[in-house]
C-alpha positions as CSV (number, residue, x, y, z in Angstrom):
1,M,0.0,0.0,0.0
2,A,1.3,3.5,-0.8
3,Q,-0.3,6.4,1.0
4,L,-0.4,9.5,-1.3
5,N,-0.5,12.1,1.5
6,V,-1.9,14.7,-0.9
7,S,-5.5,16.0,-1.4
8,L,-6.7,15.9,-5.0
9,A,-10.1,17.4,-4.2
10,D,-9.2,20.9,-5.5
11,V,-7.0,19.8,-8.4
12,N,-8.3,20.4,-11.9
13,E,-7.8,17.1,-13.8
14,K,-8.2,19.0,-17.1
15,D,-4.6,20.4,-16.5
16,A,-3.3,16.9,-17.2
17,E,-1.4,16.0,-20.3
18,G,0.1,12.7,-20.1
19,G,5.8,5.4,-21.8
20,G,7.6,2.0,-23.4
21,G,6.5,-1.3,-24.9
22,Q,4.9,-2.3,-28.2
23,I,3.8,0.6,-30.5
24,I,0.1,0.5,-31.5
25,P,-2.0,3.0,-33.4
26,R,-3.0,6.2,-31.8
27,D,-6.5,5.8,-30.5
28,R,-8.7,5.6,-27.4
29,Y,-8.3,2.4,-25.5
30,L,-9.7,0.7,-22.4
31,L,-6.9,0.0,-19.9
32,N,-6.3,-0.9,-16.3
33,I,-3.2,-0.4,-14.1
34,I,-1.7,-3.8,-13.2
35,E,1.3,-2.5,-11.2
36,G,2.1,0.8,-9.5
37,E,4.2,2.3,-6.8
38,V,5.0,5.7,-5.4
39,K,8.7,6.4,-5.2
40,Q,11.2,9.2,-5.1
41,N,12.2,10.5,-8.6
42,S,15.8,10.0,-9.9
43,K,16.7,13.7,-9.2
44,R,15.3,13.6,-5.6
45,T,13.1,16.5,-6.4
46,G,9.8,14.8,-5.5
47,D,7.8,11.6,-5.5
48,L,6.1,10.0,-8.5
49,F,3.6,7.3,-9.2
50,E,5.2,4.9,-11.5
51,Y,2.7,2.5,-13.1
52,K,2.3,-0.2,-15.7
53,A,-1.1,-0.3,-17.5
54,E,-2.4,-2.9,-19.9
55,V,-4.9,-2.6,-22.8
56,V,-7.8,-4.9,-21.7
57,E,-9.9,-5.4,-24.8
58,G,-9.8,-5.3,-28.6
59,E,-7.1,-6.2,-31.1
60,F,-4.3,-4.8,-28.9
61,A,-5.4,-6.5,-25.6
62,G,-2.3,-7.2,-23.5
63,V,-0.2,-4.4,-24.8
64,K,1.6,-2.6,-21.9
65,V,1.9,1.1,-21.4
66,F,4.3,2.5,-18.8
67,G,3.9,5.9,-17.2
68,N,5.0,8.2,-14.4
69,I,2.9,10.9,-12.7
70,N,4.4,13.5,-10.4
71,V,2.7,13.4,-7.0
72,T,4.9,16.0,-5.3
73,H,7.7,18.0,-6.9
74,T,9.9,21.0,-5.9
75,N,8.8,22.7,-9.2
76,P,5.3,23.9,-8.6
77,T,4.3,23.6,-12.3
78,A,5.5,20.0,-12.5
79,Q,3.6,19.2,-9.3
80,K,0.4,20.9,-10.6
81,I,0.5,19.0,-13.9
82,G,1.2,15.7,-12.1
83,Q,-1.5,16.1,-9.6
84,A,-3.9,17.1,-12.4
85,Q,-3.0,13.8,-14.2
86,L,-3.6,11.9,-11.0
87,A,-6.9,13.6,-10.5
88,A,-7.9,12.8,-14.1
89,L,-6.9,9.2,-13.7
90,A,-9.0,9.0,-10.5
91,E,-12.0,10.4,-12.3
92,A,-11.5,8.1,-15.3
93,T,-11.5,5.0,-13.1
94,G,-14.7,6.2,-11.4
95,I,-13.0,6.4,-8.0
96,G,-13.2,10.1,-8.0
97,K,-10.4,12.5,-7.2
98,A,-11.7,13.4,-3.8
99,N,-11.8,9.7,-2.8
100,L,-8.3,8.7,-4.0
101,S,-6.0,8.3,-1.0
102,D,-3.9,5.2,-1.9
103,T,-2.5,4.1,-5.3
104,D,-3.7,0.6,-4.6
105,Q,-7.2,1.9,-5.2
106,L,-6.2,2.4,-8.9
107,L,-5.2,-1.3,-9.5
108,F,-7.4,-3.2,-11.9
109,Q,-9.9,-0.4,-12.3
110,P,-10.8,0.0,-16.0
111,F,-10.5,3.4,-17.6
112,Y,-10.4,4.9,-21.0
113,A,-7.3,6.8,-22.2
114,D,-6.1,8.4,-25.4
115,L,-2.7,6.8,-26.3
116,D,-0.1,8.5,-28.4
117,V,3.5,7.8,-29.5
118,E,6.4,9.7,-28.0
119,T,9.9,9.8,-29.4
120,Y,12.7,9.9,-26.9
121,K,16.5,9.4,-26.6
122,D,17.7,6.3,-24.8
123,R,20.9,6.3,-22.6
124,N,23.0,5.9,-25.8
125,Q,21.3,8.9,-27.4
126,N,19.4,6.6,-29.9
127,D,15.9,7.6,-31.0
128,K,13.3,5.3,-29.5
129,E,9.5,5.3,-29.5
130,R,7.1,4.5,-26.7
131,M,3.3,4.6,-26.1
132,V,2.2,7.3,-23.7
133,V,-1.1,8.2,-22.1
134,K,-2.0,11.6,-23.7
135,K,-5.3,12.0,-21.8
136,F,-7.3,10.1,-19.3
137,I,-10.9,10.1,-20.4
138,H,-13.6,11.0,-17.9
139,A,-17.1,12.5,-17.9
140,G,-15.6,16.0,-18.4
141,N,-13.8,15.3,-21.6
142,A,-15.4,12.1,-22.9
143,N,-16.9,13.8,-26.0
144,E,-13.6,15.1,-27.3
145,P,-12.5,13.1,-30.2
146,P,-9.6,10.5,-29.8
147,P,-6.3,11.2,-31.4
148,S,-5.9,10.7,-35.2
149,K,-5.5,7.1,-36.2
150,A,-2.5,8.0,-38.4
151,A,0.3,5.4,-38.4
152,A,1.7,5.1,-34.9
153,N,5.3,5.5,-36.1
154,D,4.8,8.5,-38.4
155,N,6.4,10.8,-35.7
156,T,4.4,13.8,-36.9
157,K,2.5,16.1,-34.6
158,Q,-1.2,15.8,-35.2
159,T,-3.0,19.1,-36.1
160,T,-6.6,20.0,-36.3
161,N,-8.1,22.2,-39.0
162,A,-10.6,24.7,-37.5
163,A,-12.4,24.9,-40.8
164,T,-13.3,21.2,-40.7
165,T,-14.0,20.9,-37.0
166,P,-17.7,21.4,-36.2
167,A,-18.5,24.1,-33.7
168,T,-20.4,23.1,-30.6
169,T,-23.3,25.3,-29.7
170,P,-24.5,25.9,-26.2
171,K,-27.8,24.2,-26.9
172,Q,-26.2,20.8,-27.8
173,T,-26.2,18.2,-25.1
174,A,-23.4,15.9,-24.4
175,S,-23.8,12.3,-25.5
176,P,-21.8,9.4,-24.2
177,A,-18.4,8.9,-25.8
178,P,-18.4,6.1,-28.3
179,A,-16.8,2.9,-27.1
180,P,-13.4,2.0,-28.7
181,S,-13.5,-0.6,-31.5
182,G,-12.8,-3.4,-29.1
183,G,-16.2,-3.5,-27.3
184,G,-19.1,-1.8,-25.7
185,R,-18.1,-1.3,-22.1
186,Q,-19.6,1.6,-20.2
187,M,-17.4,4.4,-18.8
188,P,-17.3,4.5,-15.0
189,W,-19.6,7.5,-14.8
190,Q,-22.2,5.7,-16.9
191,R,-22.5,2.7,-14.6
192,S,-25.6,2.5,-12.4
193,G,-25.3,1.9,-8.8
């Protein structure tokens, strides 16, 4: 068990922007965290939640995604972003940011996330790619479209064209986000009970 010792109740999960393993197409996937621990970061400037998640349905079931989320940090901006990511994850799992007090609560709780590909340098300065969580999907952002399904290894930044993006009028009501191609599971906030 790993006590977080921070309150996420007042953290805005929309400030979150969210690596390793098999490269799969950019898209929205159902995942769950299968391992996680809070530990001091390598520079000793704070604590991070290091986790391993797994795609749980569809063609890419079993693919692992690794991530780190700052829980505390000496840099206020890094801490704000990290805590926003943690709050967004808590909302996406249905636990709720005000109820998350221990990272063990996040284990094996299904959640949707938009995955993307990140290029990074390994220790030998070679270019490598890894899957990263770009956004945890929860009731507040479920109607935003998933990332482009361009080839995962195209290494180009995805852009949107305002001329082709339909405007949302205040009279429109939100509808549930479509399920990813792998099945029809409900999002945590759509479950009854």
